[in-house]
N, C-alpha and C positions, 0 to 999 in steps of 0.2 A: 308529670314533670319529666320523668324518665323517657316517656314516649316523645315528648317535645324535643328533648336533647338528641334522641336517636334520629328524629326527622331532620334536625339541624345538621347532624353529621352526614346523613344521606345526601341532603341538598348540597352541602359543602363538597362532598366526594364527587357528585354529579357535575358540579361546576368545574372542579379541577380536571375531571376527565374530559369534559367538553372543551375547556380551554386548551388542554394538551393536544387533543385531536385537531382542533381548529388550527393551532400553531403549527402542527406537523404538516397539515395540508397546505397552509399558507406559505411554507418554506419552498414549495414546489409549484407555485402558481403558474409557471411558464412552461411546464412539461406538457406534452400532448395529452389531451383530455377529450371527453365527449363533446364539450363545447368548442374546443380548439384541437381538432384531430392531428394537426401538424405542429402543435406548440405555438409559442409566441416568443419574440425577442425580449430578453430581460433588459429593463431600463439601465441596469448596472453594467451591461455588456458594452464593448466598444461600439460606437455608432456604425462602424463598417460592417457589423454583423448583418445589417439590412441590405448589403450588396446583393445577397442571394434571395431577397424577399420575392422578386418576381417568379422565382423558381419553386418557392415553397408550395407543396401540394403534390398532386399526381399528374403525370403526363404520359400520353401514348406517343411512342417514338418509333422511328426507323433508324437502324444502325447499319452502316455500310463500311466494310474494311477493305483495304487494298491487299491483294495477293503478292507473294514474293516476286512474281513475274511482272509486276507493275499494273496488271489489270485489276478490276474491282469485283468483289464478291456481290452476290445478290443481297439486297437489303434484308435485314432481320428485324421482325417486330420486337419491341421492347417497351417495358413500363419503367418509368424513372420516378422515384419518390424522394422528395426533399422534405425535411422537417427540422425543427429546432430541438436540440437535446441539451442535457446538462443544465436543466432548468433555464433554458433560453440563453445559454452562454456560448453555444456552438451550433453548427449545422451538420446534420448527417444526411447522406443520400444513399439510396439502394437502387440497383438496377436488376430487373428480372427479364432475361431474354428468352425468346421462344426456342432458341437452340440449347436451352438448359444450362447456360452459363450465367453466373450471378456475381455481382460485385458491389462495392460501396466505398464510401470515403467518410472520414471525420474531418470537418473543416473548422479550423480555429484561427481567429485573428490575433496576432501578437501586438500588443501595445509597444513592447520594447523595440521591435524591429519594424513596426508599421507595415506588416505584410501578412498575407494569408499563408497558412501552412496546411496543406491537404495531404492526409495520410490515406493511401489507397490499399484496398485488399480485394481479393477475388477468390472464387471457388476453384479457379484453375491452378492455384499455387498456394503454398503455405510457407512464405519466407520467414526467416528468423527476425528480420527487420522490415517493416513496411516501407514501400516507396513513398517519398515525400516530394510534393510539388510546392513551389513558393512563388508568390506573385501578388498582384494587386488589380484594382479596377482602374482603367485608364480614363482619359478625358472624354472619350467617345462613349463611355458607358459599358465597355467590354471588360470582362474579367479574364486576365491572361496569367497563366501559371507555367513555370518551367521546372524541369527535372533534368539534371546533367545526364547525357546519354551519348555514347559513341555510335557513329554510323557503322554499318557492316564492314566497311573498309578500314575501320579504326580511327577515322577522323573525329576530332572533338566536336561536340555540339550539345544540343538540348532537345528533349521532347517537349514541345510547346502545346499547351491546351488553351483554347479560346472559347469562352461563352459569349455569344453575341446575339443580336436581334432579340434581346430579352424584354418580355412584356408579360402582362397578365394573360395573354393568349398562348404563350409558349416561348420557345427559345431554340437557338441552333448551337451546335458544338462542333469544334474542329480540332483534331489531333494531327500534328505534323512535326517532322524532324527538321531542325534548323541548325545551321552552323553558327558559331559565336556572334558574328555580325549580321546574321540573318540575310546574307546575300544568296544563300542556298536554302530553298524551302521545298520540302517534300511531304505533301499531305498523305496520311495513311489511314485516316478514320474520320467519318462524318456521321453526325447524329442530328436528326431534326425532330423536334418535339412540339406537340400541341397539348395545352393544358386541359385536363378533364374538369368539367363543371361539377362542383359539390352539390 
């Protein structure tokens, strides 16, 4: 009788332990895992989270920046990785460039303002506050983001980032300075990416 009761207690303990473990893992079903190395969008997240779906995964890219004299540098090879984070409630990306510079962003969609907020960081600087871009996906399917930035001559304007030609095969990226009404446009950075096959 004592042995039977002990067995009952052991079985009950194992059940509680299994249930607690299962529940703990179930809470993070949308995090990157062996089955889904780049995570998955959480059904509870804003539907706009999938704006970045074509970019999710790993891409091989070339990054070309403009010099201060107006000419362009030679392209630099780069790997760009996008994944879902925070249990599928946001998107994170990381860049690994062959010139040993590294960067990344946390991308969150705000239901309150119906806009993307992108917080950028890099190995080249450690600011007290991260730079933030704000924007949305347009009718053409491009994701456009802005960050207030003055021109070298002090003129007001924005640094504009555009993700375009997005597909499961890759995407293109353009960084350019624009004045407030975008009658002046000065491209400073181009990135072209091809998706790696898993």
